[in-house]
Structures are given as structure tokens and as C-alpha cells.
N, CA, C and O atoms as CSV, one atom per row, in Angstrom:
chain,resi,resn,atom,element,x,y,z
A,1,UNK,N,N,-11.631,-0.357,-4.780
A,1,UNK,CA,C,-10.345,-0.206,-5.449
A,1,UNK,C,C,-10.399,1.052,-6.282
A,1,UNK,O,O,-11.320,1.256,-7.073
A,2,UNK,N,N,-9.407,1.886,-6.096
A,2,UNK,CA,C,-9.310,3.135,-6.845
A,2,UNK,C,C,-7.893,3.237,-7.372
A,2,UNK,O,O,-6.942,3.261,-6.592
A,3,UNK,N,N,-7.744,3.297,-8.665
A,3,UNK,CA,C,-6.413,3.313,-9.269
A,3,UNK,C,C,-5.807,4.710,-9.342
A,3,UNK,O,O,-4.630,4.859,-9.671
A,4,UNK,N,N,-6.599,5.730,-9.040
A,4,UNK,CA,C,-6.078,7.088,-9.150
A,4,UNK,C,C,-4.961,7.313,-8.126
A,4,UNK,O,O,-4.976,6.705,-7.055
A,5,UNK,N,N,-3.998,8.174,-8.440
A,5,UNK,CA,C,-2.869,8.368,-7.528
A,5,UNK,C,C,-3.201,9.163,-6.262
A,5,UNK,O,O,-2.396,9.200,-5.332
A,6,UNK,N,N,-4.374,9.798,-6.218
A,6,UNK,CA,C,-4.773,10.565,-5.031
A,6,UNK,C,C,-5.954,9.851,-4.381
A,6,UNK,O,O,-6.973,9.603,-5.026
A,7,UNK,N,N,-5.808,9.526,-3.101
A,7,UNK,CA,C,-6.887,8.834,-2.394
A,7,UNK,C,C,-8.123,9.716,-2.263
A,7,UNK,O,O,-8.014,10.926,-2.060
A,8,UNK,N,N,-9.281,9.111,-2.378
A,8,UNK,CA,C,-10.554,9.798,-2.162
A,8,UNK,C,C,-10.867,9.738,-0.672
A,8,UNK,O,O,-11.712,8.952,-0.243
A,9,UNK,N,N,-10.189,10.566,0.117
A,9,UNK,CA,C,-10.277,10.516,1.575
A,9,UNK,C,C,-11.705,10.742,2.060
A,9,UNK,O,O,-12.173,10.022,2.942
A,10,UNK,N,N,-12.401,11.725,1.505
A,10,UNK,CA,C,-13.779,11.995,1.937
A,10,UNK,C,C,-14.684,10.795,1.675
A,10,UNK,O,O,-15.536,10.466,2.500
A,11,UNK,N,N,-14.503,10.152,0.543
A,11,UNK,CA,C,-15.317,8.988,0.200
A,11,UNK,C,C,-15.002,7.821,1.141
A,11,UNK,O,O,-15.915,7.131,1.596
A,12,UNK,N,N,-13.733,7.598,1.431
A,12,UNK,CA,C,-13.351,6.520,2.349
A,12,UNK,C,C,-13.897,6.815,3.740
A,12,UNK,O,O,-14.425,5.918,4.398
A,13,UNK,N,N,-13.776,8.074,4.202
A,13,UNK,CA,C,-14.319,8.447,5.517
A,13,UNK,C,C,-15.826,8.210,5.581
A,13,UNK,O,O,-16.328,7.669,6.566
A,14,UNK,N,N,-16.544,8.610,4.542
A,14,UNK,CA,C,-18.003,8.452,4.519
A,14,UNK,C,C,-18.396,6.974,4.528
A,14,UNK,O,O,-19.327,6.578,5.229
A,15,UNK,N,N,-17.693,6.177,3.762
A,15,UNK,CA,C,-17.979,4.741,3.725
A,15,UNK,C,C,-17.738,4.109,5.086
A,15,UNK,O,O,-18.565,3.347,5.585
A,16,UNK,N,N,-16.599,4.433,5.679
A,16,UNK,CA,C,-16.280,3.862,6.996
A,16,UNK,C,C,-17.298,4.304,8.051
A,16,UNK,O,O,-17.683,3.512,8.911
A,17,UNK,N,N,-17.736,5.570,7.987
A,17,UNK,CA,C,-18.699,6.090,8.960
A,17,UNK,C,C,-20.049,5.376,8.858
A,17,UNK,O,O,-20.785,5.296,9.841
A,18,UNK,N,N,-20.370,4.864,7.683
A,18,UNK,CA,C,-21.663,4.207,7.493
A,18,UNK,C,C,-21.662,2.740,7.938
A,18,UNK,O,O,-22.712,2.098,7.941
A,19,UNK,N,N,-20.518,2.217,8.306
A,19,UNK,CA,C,-20.403,0.808,8.667
A,19,UNK,C,C,-20.547,0.573,10.164
A,19,UNK,O,O,-20.191,1.428,10.975
A,20,UNK,N,N,-21.063,-0.577,10.517
A,20,UNK,CA,C,-21.151,-0.961,11.923
A,20,UNK,C,C,-19.748,-1.155,12.490
A,20,UNK,O,O,-19.475,-0.774,13.628
A,21,UNK,N,N,-18.865,-1.745,11.700
A,21,UNK,CA,C,-17.476,-1.960,12.102
A,21,UNK,C,C,-16.554,-1.254,11.109
A,21,UNK,O,O,-16.105,-1.866,10.141
A,22,UNK,N,N,-16.268,0.035,11.343
A,22,UNK,CA,C,-15.497,0.809,10.377
A,22,UNK,C,C,-14.068,0.334,10.155
A,22,UNK,O,O,-13.431,0.752,9.188
A,23,UNK,N,N,-13.552,-0.523,11.018
A,23,UNK,CA,C,-12.180,-0.997,10.822
A,23,UNK,C,C,-12.115,-2.218,9.907
A,23,UNK,O,O,-11.024,-2.709,9.615
A,24,UNK,N,N,-13.255,-2.711,9.455
A,24,UNK,CA,C,-13.284,-3.916,8.624
A,24,UNK,C,C,-12.748,-3.721,7.206
A,24,UNK,O,O,-12.047,-4.603,6.708
A,25,UNK,N,N,-13.045,-2.604,6.532
A,25,UNK,CA,C,-12.565,-2.514,5.150
A,25,UNK,C,C,-11.045,-2.434,5.083
A,25,UNK,O,O,-10.380,-1.955,6.001
A,26,UNK,N,N,-10.530,-2.914,3.979
A,26,UNK,CA,C,-9.097,-2.842,3.701
A,26,UNK,C,C,-8.897,-1.782,2.626
A,26,UNK,O,O,-9.614,-1.769,1.626
A,27,UNK,N,N,-7.930,-0.897,2.824
A,27,UNK,CA,C,-7.573,0.049,1.771
A,27,UNK,C,C,-6.634,-0.700,0.836
A,27,UNK,O,O,-5.572,-1.167,1.248
A,28,UNK,N,N,-7.030,-0.809,-0.411
A,28,UNK,CA,C,-6.239,-1.509,-1.417
A,28,UNK,C,C,-5.511,-0.466,-2.245
A,28,UNK,O,O,-6.122,0.302,-2.987
A,29,UNK,N,N,-4.214,-0.457,-2.104
A,29,UNK,CA,C,-3.362,0.569,-2.710
A,29,UNK,C,C,-2.755,0.029,-3.997
A,29,UNK,O,O,-2.071,-0.994,-3.976
A,30,UNK,N,N,-2.997,0.707,-5.119
A,30,UNK,CA,C,-2.383,0.313,-6.382
A,30,UNK,C,C,-0.946,0.805,-6.429
A,30,UNK,O,O,-0.670,1.938,-6.037
A,31,UNK,N,N,-0.038,-0.019,-6.898
A,31,UNK,CA,C,1.361,0.382,-6.931
A,31,UNK,C,C,1.839,0.749,-8.333
A,31,UNK,O,O,3.040,0.818,-8.594
A,32,UNK,N,N,0.890,0.981,-9.225
A,32,UNK,CA,C,1.273,1.368,-10.574
A,32,UNK,C,C,0.198,2.258,-11.193
A,32,UNK,O,O,-0.953,2.259,-10.757
A,33,UNK,N,N,0.591,3.009,-12.207
A,33,UNK,CA,C,-0.334,3.785,-13.029
A,33,UNK,C,C,-0.436,3.100,-14.381
A,33,UNK,O,O,0.464,2.364,-14.786
A,34,UNK,N,N,-1.524,3.343,-15.064
A,34,UNK,CA,C,-1.657,2.866,-16.446
A,34,UNK,C,C,-1.572,4.083,-17.350
A,34,UNK,O,O,-2.428,4.965,-17.301
A,35,UNK,N,N,-0.548,4.124,-18.162
A,35,UNK,CA,C,-0.361,5.228,-19.101
A,35,UNK,C,C,-0.344,4.625,-20.503
A,35,UNK,O,O,0.522,3.818,-20.843
A,36,UNK,N,N,-1.323,5.037,-21.305
A,36,UNK,CA,C,-1.487,4.484,-22.656
A,36,UNK,C,C,-1.526,2.959,-22.632
A,36,UNK,O,O,-0.955,2.303,-23.503
A,37,UNK,N,N,-2.207,2.395,-21.622
A,37,UNK,CA,C,-2.361,0.952,-21.530
A,37,UNK,C,C,-1.161,0.206,-20.973
A,37,UNK,O,O,-1.180,-1.022,-20.889
A,38,UNK,N,N,-0.119,0.932,-20.592
A,38,UNK,CA,C,1.098,0.299,-20.065
A,38,UNK,C,C,1.179,0.544,-18.558
A,38,UNK,O,O,0.990,1.671,-18.101
A,39,UNK,N,N,1.459,-0.509,-17.787
A,39,UNK,CA,C,1.608,-0.383,-16.341
A,39,UNK,C,C,2.971,0.229,-16.024
A,39,UNK,O,O,4.011,-0.328,-16.375
A,40,UNK,N,N,2.950,1.385,-15.354
A,40,UNK,CA,C,4.167,2.097,-14.968
A,40,UNK,C,C,4.235,2.121,-13.441
A,40,UNK,O,O,3.301,2.606,-12.802
A,41,UNK,N,N,5.321,1.608,-12.833
A,41,UNK,CA,C,5.406,1.600,-11.372
A,41,UNK,C,C,5.362,3.008,-10.789
A,41,UNK,O,O,5.979,3.931,-11.320
A,42,UNK,N,N,4.627,3.161,-9.693
A,42,UNK,CA,C,4.639,4.428,-8.964
A,42,UNK,C,C,5.951,4.512,-8.201
A,42,UNK,O,O,6.619,3.502,-7.981
A,43,UNK,N,N,6.313,5.719,-7.800
A,43,UNK,CA,C,7.595,5.902,-7.121
A,43,UNK,C,C,7.570,5.278,-5.725
A,43,UNK,O,O,6.513,5.111,-5.117
A,44,UNK,N,N,8.744,4.945,-5.245
A,44,UNK,CA,C,8.882,4.410,-3.890
A,44,UNK,C,C,8.394,5.438,-2.871
A,44,UNK,O,O,7.787,5.070,-1.865
A,45,UNK,N,N,8.653,6.715,-3.121
A,45,UNK,CA,C,8.183,7.767,-2.217
A,45,UNK,C,C,6.662,7.783,-2.144
A,45,UNK,O,O,6.092,7.971,-1.069
A,46,UNK,N,N,6.004,7.588,-3.281
A,46,UNK,CA,C,4.542,7.556,-3.297
A,46,UNK,C,C,4.030,6.388,-2.455
A,46,UNK,O,O,3.128,6.556,-1.634
A,47,UNK,N,N,4.613,5.203,-2.663
A,47,UNK,CA,C,4.220,4.015,-1.899
A,47,UNK,C,C,4.366,4.287,-0.405
A,47,UNK,O,O,3.454,4.005,0.372
A,48,UNK,N,N,5.498,4.828,-0.008
A,48,UNK,CA,C,5.771,5.110,1.401
A,48,UNK,C,C,4.785,6.138,1.954
A,48,UNK,O,O,4.224,5.940,3.032
A,49,UNK,N,N,4.570,7.233,1.225
A,49,UNK,CA,C,3.692,8.312,1.684
A,49,UNK,C,C,2.249,7.825,1.855
A,49,UNK,O,O,1.640,8.042,2.903
A,50,UNK,N,N,1.714,7.180,0.844
A,50,UNK,CA,C,0.317,6.746,0.893
A,50,UNK,C,C,0.122,5.662,1.953
A,50,UNK,O,O,-0.871,5.681,2.680
A,51,UNK,N,N,1.052,4.728,2.045
A,51,UNK,CA,C,0.945,3.667,3.044
A,51,UNK,C,C,0.930,4.247,4.452
A,51,UNK,O,O,0.099,3.868,5.277
A,52,UNK,N,N,1.839,5.156,4.721
A,52,UNK,CA,C,1.896,5.774,6.042
A,52,UNK,C,C,0.647,6.596,6.323
A,52,UNK,O,O,0.128,6.581,7.439
A,53,UNK,N,N,0.166,7.309,5.317
A,53,UNK,CA,C,-1.054,8.105,5.486
A,53,UNK,C,C,-2.232,7.218,5.868
A,53,UNK,O,O,-2.973,7.528,6.800
A,54,UNK,N,N,-2.402,6.116,5.145
A,54,UNK,CA,C,-3.526,5.201,5.399
A,54,UNK,C,C,-3.458,4.651,6.821
A,54,UNK,O,O,-4.460,4.646,7.537
A,55,UNK,N,N,-2.294,4.195,7.223
A,55,UNK,CA,C,-2.162,3.601,8.554
A,55,UNK,C,C,-2.298,4.639,9.662
A,55,UNK,O,O,-2.804,4.323,10.739
A,56,UNK,N,N,-1.856,5.869,9.418
A,56,UNK,CA,C,-2.001,6.933,10.416
A,56,UNK,C,C,-3.437,7.449,10.484
A,56,UNK,O,O,-3.949,7.715,11.571
A,57,UNK,N,N,-4.086,7.591,9.337
A,57,UNK,CA,C,-5.418,8.185,9.264
A,57,UNK,C,C,-6.500,7.280,9.838
A,57,UNK,O,O,-7.365,7.723,10.593
A,58,UNK,N,N,-6.437,6.021,9.471
A,58,UNK,CA,C,-7.491,5.089,9.851
A,58,UNK,C,C,-6.915,4.037,10.782
A,58,UNK,O,O,-6.488,2.967,10.348
A,59,UNK,N,N,-6.912,4.352,12.049
A,59,UNK,CA,C,-6.375,3.451,13.075
A,59,UNK,C,C,-7.051,2.093,12.992
A,59,UNK,O,O,-8.268,1.998,12.832
A,60,UNK,N,N,-6.260,1.064,13.102
A,60,UNK,CA,C,-6.799,-0.285,13.031
A,60,UNK,C,C,-7.040,-0.748,11.609
A,60,UNK,O,O,-7.571,-1.838,11.392
A,61,UNK,N,N,-6.661,0.058,10.648
A,61,UNK,CA,C,-6.890,-0.304,9.257
A,61,UNK,C,C,-5.913,-1.376,8.801
A,61,UNK,O,O,-4.799,-1.505,9.310
A,62,UNK,N,N,-6.368,-2.120,7.845
A,62,UNK,CA,C,-5.501,-3.072,7.168
A,62,UNK,C,C,-5.208,-2.510,5.798
A,62,UNK,O,O,-6.041,-1.824,5.205
A,63,UNK,N,N,-4.026,-2.800,5.297
A,63,UNK,CA,C,-3.575,-2.232,4.035
A,63,UNK,C,C,-3.113,-3.356,3.132
A,63,UNK,O,O,-2.474,-4.307,3.583
A,64,UNK,N,N,-3.435,-3.245,1.868
A,64,UNK,CA,C,-2.981,-4.225,0.902
A,64,UNK,C,C,-2.465,-3.491,-0.325
A,64,UNK,O,O,-2.923,-2.392,-0.639
A,65,UNK,N,N,-1.518,-4.097,-1.011
A,65,UNK,CA,C,-0.963,-3.507,-2.229
A,65,UNK,C,C,-1.367,-4.380,-3.403
A,65,UNK,O,O,-1.275,-5.607,-3.352
A,66,UNK,N,N,-1.815,-3.724,-4.455
A,66,UNK,CA,C,-2.241,-4.411,-5.668
A,66,UNK,C,C,-1.313,-3.984,-6.800
A,66,UNK,O,O,-1.187,-2.785,-7.047
A,67,UNK,N,N,-0.749,-4.781,-7.400
A,67,UNK,CA,C,-0.383,-6.162,-7.347
A,67,UNK,C,C,0.996,-6.284,-6.712
A,67,UNK,O,O,1.956,-5.696,-7.210
A,68,UNK,N,N,1.108,-7.024,-5.639
A,68,UNK,CA,C,2.373,-7.134,-4.930
A,68,UNK,C,C,3.444,-7.785,-5.812
A,68,UNK,O,O,4.630,-7.484,-5.676
A,69,UNK,N,N,3.029,-8.665,-6.701
A,69,UNK,CA,C,3.990,-9.326,-7.589
A,69,UNK,C,C,4.620,-8.355,-8.586
A,69,UNK,O,O,5.682,-8.635,-9.141
A,70,UNK,N,N,3.971,-7.222,-8.810
A,70,UNK,CA,C,4.471,-6.254,-9.780
A,70,UNK,C,C,5.340,-5.179,-9.141
A,70,UNK,O,O,5.799,-4.264,-9.825
A,71,UNK,N,N,5.564,-5.280,-7.854
A,71,UNK,CA,C,6.358,-4.242,-7.197
A,71,UNK,C,C,7.796,-4.287,-7.688
A,71,UNK,O,O,8.385,-5.357,-7.842
A,72,UNK,N,N,8.349,-3.107,-7.928
A,72,UNK,CA,C,9.750,-3.012,-8.319
A,72,UNK,C,C,10.591,-2.922,-7.045
A,72,UNK,O,O,10.071,-2.633,-5.967
A,73,UNK,N,N,11.875,-3.169,-7.180
A,73,UNK,CA,C,12.753,-3.233,-6.013
A,73,UNK,C,C,12.659,-2.004,-5.122
A,73,UNK,O,O,12.614,-2.133,-3.898
A,74,UNK,N,N,12.628,-0.814,-5.713
A,74,UNK,CA,C,12.589,0.407,-4.898
A,74,UNK,C,C,11.295,0.488,-4.084
A,74,UNK,O,O,11.307,1.002,-2.965
A,75,UNK,N,N,10.181,-0.011,-4.626
A,75,UNK,CA,C,8.920,-0.025,-3.887
A,75,UNK,C,C,8.988,-1.010,-2.724
A,75,UNK,O,O,8.519,-0.711,-1.625
A,76,UNK,N,N,9.564,-2.173,-2.962
A,76,UNK,CA,C,9.687,-3.183,-1.910
A,76,UNK,C,C,10.526,-2.640,-0.758
A,76,UNK,O,O,10.164,-2.790,0.409
A,77,UNK,N,N,11.645,-2.010,-1.091
A,77,UNK,CA,C,12.529,-1.456,-0.064
A,77,UNK,C,C,11.811,-0.373,0.727
A,77,UNK,O,O,11.857,-0.381,1.957
A,78,UNK,N,N,11.141,0.568,0.044
A,78,UNK,CA,C,10.443,1.665,0.724
A,78,UNK,C,C,9.318,1.129,1.604
A,78,UNK,O,O,9.144,1.580,2.737
A,79,UNK,N,N,8.576,0.195,1.100
A,79,UNK,CA,C,7.437,-0.352,1.827
A,79,UNK,C,C,7.900,-1.150,3.046
A,79,UNK,O,O,7.325,-1.027,4.127
A,80,UNK,N,N,8.917,-1.953,2.873
A,80,UNK,CA,C,9.375,-2.821,3.941
A,80,UNK,C,C,10.258,-2.164,4.981
A,80,UNK,O,O,10.307,-2.622,6.122
A,81,UNK,N,N,10.961,-1.094,4.612
A,81,UNK,CA,C,11.876,-0.446,5.550
A,81,UNK,C,C,11.216,0.663,6.351
A,81,UNK,O,O,11.747,1.083,7.379
A,82,UNK,N,N,10.079,1.137,5.901
A,82,UNK,CA,C,9.393,2.218,6.598
A,82,UNK,C,C,8.644,1.695,7.801
A,82,UNK,O,O,8.869,0.569,8.247
A,83,UNK,N,N,7.751,2.519,8.325
A,83,UNK,CA,C,6.958,2.102,9.486
A,83,UNK,C,C,6.140,0.834,9.235
A,83,UNK,O,O,5.656,0.216,10.183
A,84,UNK,N,N,5.982,0.445,7.984
A,84,UNK,CA,C,5.209,-0.747,7.669
A,84,UNK,C,C,5.940,-2.032,8.013
A,84,UNK,O,O,5.342,-3.107,7.968
A,85,UNK,N,N,7.202,-1.948,8.352
A,85,UNK,CA,C,7.951,-3.170,8.648
A,85,UNK,C,C,7.301,-3.948,9.797
A,85,UNK,O,O,7.427,-5.171,9.862
A,86,UNK,N,N,6.614,-3.254,10.696
A,86,UNK,CA,C,5.949,-3.928,11.810
A,86,UNK,C,C,4.650,-4.601,11.389
A,86,UNK,O,O,4.114,-5.430,12.125
A,87,UNK,N,N,4.138,-4.250,10.204
A,87,UNK,CA,C,2.871,-4.797,9.720
A,87,UNK,C,C,3.074,-5.866,8.655
A,87,UNK,O,O,2.116,-6.500,8.212
A,88,UNK,N,N,4.307,-6.061,8.253
A,88,UNK,CA,C,4.581,-6.909,7.097
A,88,UNK,C,C,4.330,-8.378,7.379
A,88,UNK,O,O,4.800,-8.905,8.387
A,89,UNK,N,N,3.596,-9.045,6.499
A,89,UNK,CA,C,3.362,-10.480,6.662
A,89,UNK,C,C,4.635,-11.266,6.340
A,89,UNK,O,O,5.574,-10.706,5.774
A,90,UNK,N,N,4.680,-12.539,6.688
A,90,UNK,CA,C,5.868,-13.347,6.405
A,90,UNK,C,C,6.278,-13.324,4.932
A,90,UNK,O,O,7.467,-13.369,4.616
A,91,UNK,N,N,5.303,-13.253,4.038
A,91,UNK,CA,C,5.641,-13.230,2.611
A,91,UNK,C,C,6.468,-12.000,2.272
A,91,UNK,O,O,7.318,-12.036,1.382
A,92,UNK,N,N,6.214,-10.919,2.986
A,92,UNK,CA,C,6.943,-9.676,2.734
A,92,UNK,C,C,8.428,-9.868,3.000
A,92,UNK,O,O,9.266,-9.393,2.234
A,93,UNK,N,N,8.755,-10.560,4.081
A,93,UNK,CA,C,10.157,-10.828,4.403
A,93,UNK,C,C,10.818,-11.607,3.267
A,93,UNK,O,O,11.980,-11.363,2.940
A,94,UNK,N,N,10.084,-12.538,2.667
A,94,UNK,CA,C,10.621,-13.307,1.542
A,94,UNK,C,C,10.930,-12.390,0.359
A,94,UNK,O,O,11.970,-12.534,-0.284
A,95,UNK,N,N,10.028,-11.449,0.071
A,95,UNK,CA,C,10.282,-10.506,-1.024
A,95,UNK,C,C,11.515,-9.650,-0.741
A,95,UNK,O,O,12.326,-9.407,-1.634
A,96,UNK,N,N,11.651,-9.196,0.497
A,96,UNK,CA,C,12.810,-8.386,0.845
A,96,UNK,C,C,14.108,-9.175,0.707
A,96,UNK,O,O,15.117,-8.630,0.260
A,97,UNK,N,N,14.092,-10.456,1.088
A,97,UNK,CA,C,15.305,-11.274,0.975
A,97,UNK,C,C,15.692,-11.478,-0.481
A,97,UNK,O,O,16.873,-11.654,-0.779
A,98,UNK,N,N,14.734,-11.458,-1.391
A,98,UNK,CA,C,15.056,-11.586,-2.800
A,98,UNK,C,C,15.872,-10.403,-3.283
A,98,UNK,O,O,16.696,-10.534,-4.188
A,99,UNK,N,N,15.637,-9.237,-2.674
A,99,UNK,CA,C,16.370,-8.033,-3.053
A,99,UNK,C,C,17.676,-7.927,-2.274
A,99,UNK,O,O,18.716,-7.577,-2.833
A,100,UNK,N,N,17.614,-8.232,-0.979
A,100,UNK,CA,C,18.765,-8.111,-0.103
A,100,UNK,C,C,18.937,-9.409,0.681
A,100,UNK,O,O,18.355,-9.559,1.755
A,101,UNK,N,N,19.729,-10.355,0.158
A,101,UNK,CA,C,19.882,-11.663,0.804
A,101,UNK,C,C,20.408,-11.586,2.238
A,101,UNK,O,O,20.292,-12.562,2.979
A,102,UNK,N,N,20.977,-10.461,2.646
A,102,UNK,CA,C,21.509,-10.326,4.007
A,102,UNK,C,C,20.391,-10.248,5.043
A,102,UNK,O,O,20.661,-10.399,6.235
A,103,UNK,N,N,19.164,-10.020,4.637
A,103,UNK,CA,C,18.035,-9.897,5.580
A,103,UNK,C,C,17.675,-11.224,6.181
A,103,UNK,O,O,16.752,-11.306,6.991
């Protein structure tokens, strides 16, 4: 888990290369920054960009968001409407319906 807003791509690549099954690790993406001890949501664009990068870069990778309960509406919409819609678990659909009951 790395809370920094920029992924340590070289470190993730090196870790995956050292594993017998490099597709096993999950990239855990933080959806907020801590500024002066306060959790501030990252932008929806950031969520979309990093999620797409992870899934494109590491084929067969699994992605998780920390903490999904803390996602703001714009993050949920960006995450669920982008290319990740095909990867979304059933719980994700429930979160989207909370924002847009027409779903």
C-alpha cells in the first residue's frame, strides 16, 4: 500500500518480476490524500487515470480501492463509467445505484 499520489512503477515492476506468479498481487489504490491529518478525496480524473494505467500496464492485474466507503460521488461515477465498468463487482453496481437510481 502506497498512499502517495504517484505510483512507484519501477518498484511494482521489480516486485512482480521477482514473483513466481506476477499476476497475484493486487494494486491497492488510495482514493484520498491526507493533508494536515485530514482525508481529502482525490479527483475523479486521478481515480480514472490511475485505474486505467494499472489495468493497462499489468495485464491480468486485480485492482482495489482503499477505502471504497470513502469514495465521493464524482469518484464513483468516474470509476464505474470508465473502462472499469467491465471489472466492477456486484457491490459496485449498488454504489452506483445510490448515486443514480436509474441504473
